[in-house]
C-alpha positions as YAML, in Angstrom:
chain: A
units: angstrom
residues:
- id: 1
  name: UNK
  ca: [8.45, 17.92, 22.18]
- id: 2
  name: UNK
  ca: [6.24, 15.60, 20.15]
- id: 3
  name: UNK
  ca: [6.74, 11.86, 20.20]
- id: 4
  name: UNK
  ca: [8.01, 10.27, 17.01]
- id: 5
  name: UNK
  ca: [7.20, 6.82, 15.68]
- id: 6
  name: UNK
  ca: [8.98, 4.78, 13.00]
- id: 7
  name: UNK
  ca: [6.88, 3.57, 10.07]
- id: 8
  name: UNK
  ca: [7.49, 2.24, 6.57]
- id: 9
  name: UNK
  ca: [5.73, 2.94, 3.28]
- id: 10
  name: UNK
  ca: [5.85, 0.22, 0.61]
- id: 11
  name: UNK
  ca: [4.85, -0.08, -3.05]
- id: 12
  name: UNK
  ca: [5.68, -2.84, -5.49]
- id: 13
  name: UNK
  ca: [5.46, -3.48, -9.20]
- id: 14
  name: UNK
  ca: [6.36, -6.86, -10.74]
- id: 15
  name: UNK
  ca: [9.83, -5.55, -11.68]
- id: 16
  name: UNK
  ca: [10.47, -2.88, -9.03]
- id: 17
  name: UNK
  ca: [9.63, -2.21, -5.41]
- id: 18
  name: UNK
  ca: [10.43, 0.40, -2.82]
- id: 19
  name: UNK
  ca: [10.26, 0.39, 0.96]
- id: 20
  name: UNK
  ca: [10.80, 3.75, 2.65]
- id: 21
  name: UNK
  ca: [11.35, 4.02, 6.40]
- id: 22
  name: UNK
  ca: [10.55, 7.33, 8.04]
- id: 23
  name: UNK
  ca: [10.00, 8.91, 11.42]
- id: 24
  name: UNK
  ca: [6.69, 10.72, 11.83]
- id: 25
  name: UNK
  ca: [4.86, 12.37, 14.68]
- id: 26
  name: UNK
  ca: [2.56, 10.20, 16.77]
- id: 27
  name: UNK
  ca: [-0.95, 10.72, 15.42]
- id: 28
  name: UNK
  ca: [0.11, 10.67, 11.75]
- id: 29
  name: UNK
  ca: [-2.36, 8.99, 9.40]
- id: 30
  name: UNK
  ca: [-1.55, 6.50, 6.66]
- id: 31
  name: UNK
  ca: [-2.37, 9.08, 4.01]
- id: 32
  name: UNK
  ca: [-0.05, 11.67, 5.58]
- id: 33
  name: UNK
  ca: [2.79, 9.13, 5.82]
- id: 34
  name: UNK
  ca: [2.45, 8.31, 2.12]
- id: 35
  name: UNK
  ca: [2.67, 12.00, 1.21]
- id: 36
  name: UNK
  ca: [5.67, 12.59, 3.49]
- id: 37
  name: UNK
  ca: [7.55, 9.48, 2.38]
- id: 38
  name: UNK
  ca: [8.43, 10.78, -1.09]
- id: 39
  name: UNK
  ca: [7.21, 7.55, -2.70]
- id: 40
  name: UNK
  ca: [5.04, 9.53, -5.12]
- id: 41
  name: UNK
  ca: [8.20, 10.87, -6.77]
- id: 42
  name: UNK
  ca: [9.48, 7.33, -7.36]
- id: 43
  name: UNK
  ca: [6.09, 6.03, -8.57]
- id: 44
  name: UNK
  ca: [4.07, 8.87, -10.13]
- id: 45
  name: UNK
  ca: [1.29, 6.42, -11.07]
- id: 46
  name: UNK
  ca: [0.28, 6.16, -7.40]
- id: 47
  name: UNK
  ca: [-2.92, 8.05, -6.65]
- id: 48
  name: UNK
  ca: [-3.16, 8.43, -2.86]
- id: 49
  name: UNK
  ca: [-6.73, 9.69, -3.25]
- id: 50
  name: UNK
  ca: [-7.90, 6.51, -5.00]
- id: 51
  name: UNK
  ca: [-5.44, 3.64, -4.46]
- id: 52
  name: UNK
  ca: [-6.28, 1.19, -1.72]
- id: 53
  name: UNK
  ca: [-3.89, 0.94, 1.23]
- id: 54
  name: UNK
  ca: [-3.32, -1.45, 4.08]
- id: 55
  name: UNK
  ca: [-1.10, -2.35, 7.00]
- id: 56
  name: UNK
  ca: [0.83, -5.62, 6.75]
- id: 57
  name: UNK
  ca: [-1.60, -7.06, 4.17]
- id: 58
  name: UNK
  ca: [-4.81, -6.01, 5.89]
- id: 59
  name: UNK
  ca: [-6.80, -3.42, 3.95]
- id: 60
  name: UNK
  ca: [-7.75, -0.20, 5.73]
- id: 61
  name: UNK
  ca: [-11.04, 1.42, 4.77]
- id: 62
  name: UNK
  ca: [-10.10, 5.08, 5.27]
- id: 63
  name: UNK
  ca: [-6.35, 5.85, 5.10]
- id: 64
  name: UNK
  ca: [-7.01, 9.53, 5.80]
- id: 65
  name: UNK
  ca: [-8.45, 8.63, 9.21]
- id: 66
  name: UNK
  ca: [-6.32, 5.61, 10.19]
- id: 67
  name: UNK
  ca: [-3.66, 6.67, 12.71]
- id: 68
  name: UNK
  ca: [-0.39, 4.74, 12.51]
- id: 69
  name: UNK
  ca: [1.35, 2.89, 15.32]
- id: 70
  name: UNK
  ca: [5.08, 2.52, 15.79]
- id: 71
  name: UNK
  ca: [6.42, -0.16, 13.45]
- id: 72
  name: UNK
  ca: [3.48, -0.14, 11.00]
- id: 73
  name: UNK
  ca: [4.16, -0.75, 7.31]
- id: 74
  name: UNK
  ca: [1.80, 1.14, 5.01]
- id: 75
  name: UNK
  ca: [1.26, -0.81, 1.80]
- id: 76
  name: UNK
  ca: [-0.12, 0.88, -1.30]
- id: 77
  name: UNK
  ca: [-1.99, -1.59, -3.48]
- id: 78
  name: UNK
  ca: [-2.07, -1.56, -7.27]
- id: 79
  name: UNK
  ca: [-5.46, -1.91, -8.96]
- id: 80
  name: UNK
  ca: [-6.30, -5.47, -9.99]
- id: 81
  name: UNK
  ca: [-6.06, -6.12, -13.71]
- id: 82
  name: UNK
  ca: [-8.22, -9.27, -13.60]
- id: 83
  name: UNK
  ca: [-10.88, -10.15, -11.07]
- id: 84
  name: UNK
  ca: [-9.48, -12.99, -8.88]
- id: 85
  name: UNK
  ca: [-12.56, -15.16, -9.50]
- id: 86
  name: UNK
  ca: [-12.19, -14.75, -13.23]
- id: 87
  name: UNK
  ca: [-8.47, -15.57, -13.01]
- id: 88
  name: UNK
  ca: [-9.28, -18.86, -11.22]
- id: 89
  name: UNK
  ca: [-11.90, -19.71, -13.87]
- id: 90
  name: UNK
  ca: [-9.37, -18.97, -16.61]
- id: 91
  name: UNK
  ca: [-6.75, -21.23, -14.98]
- id: 92
  name: UNK
  ca: [-9.29, -24.05, -14.51]
- id: 93
  name: UNK
  ca: [-10.37, -23.80, -18.14]
- id: 94
  name: UNK
  ca: [-6.76, -23.89, -19.30]
- id: 95
  name: UNK
  ca: [-6.05, -26.93, -17.11]
- id: 96
  name: UNK
  ca: [-9.05, -28.77, -18.61]
- id: 97
  name: UNK
  ca: [-7.73, -28.10, -22.12]
- id: 98
  name: UNK
  ca: [-4.37, -29.68, -21.32]
...
C-alpha cells in the first residue's frame, strides 16, 4: 500500500480562482499533481509545460522534478503583462503629473 499525501493546486485570474484539493501518492511531483488535479479543464489557457509554478509563493525552478510534501499548495502563475520595474516607473511618472 502506497502512502498518500494531501496537496492543493491553485490558479487565479482577476475575476476567477480555483483551489483543488487532492490526495496523491508520496513522491508525486508538482507537474504530476497539476495534471491529475483537473485544473486544466477549468482553465484551458494554462500551459503546464511553460507556466511558472511555486509552493506557497516561492517559485520552483523545475516542477517536473520537485516532489511534493503533505500539505503543499502548488500555485500556477500567470505570465506578467508588464515588467514590475516598468510598472513602478509608470506609477511614479503618473504621480509626478498629478
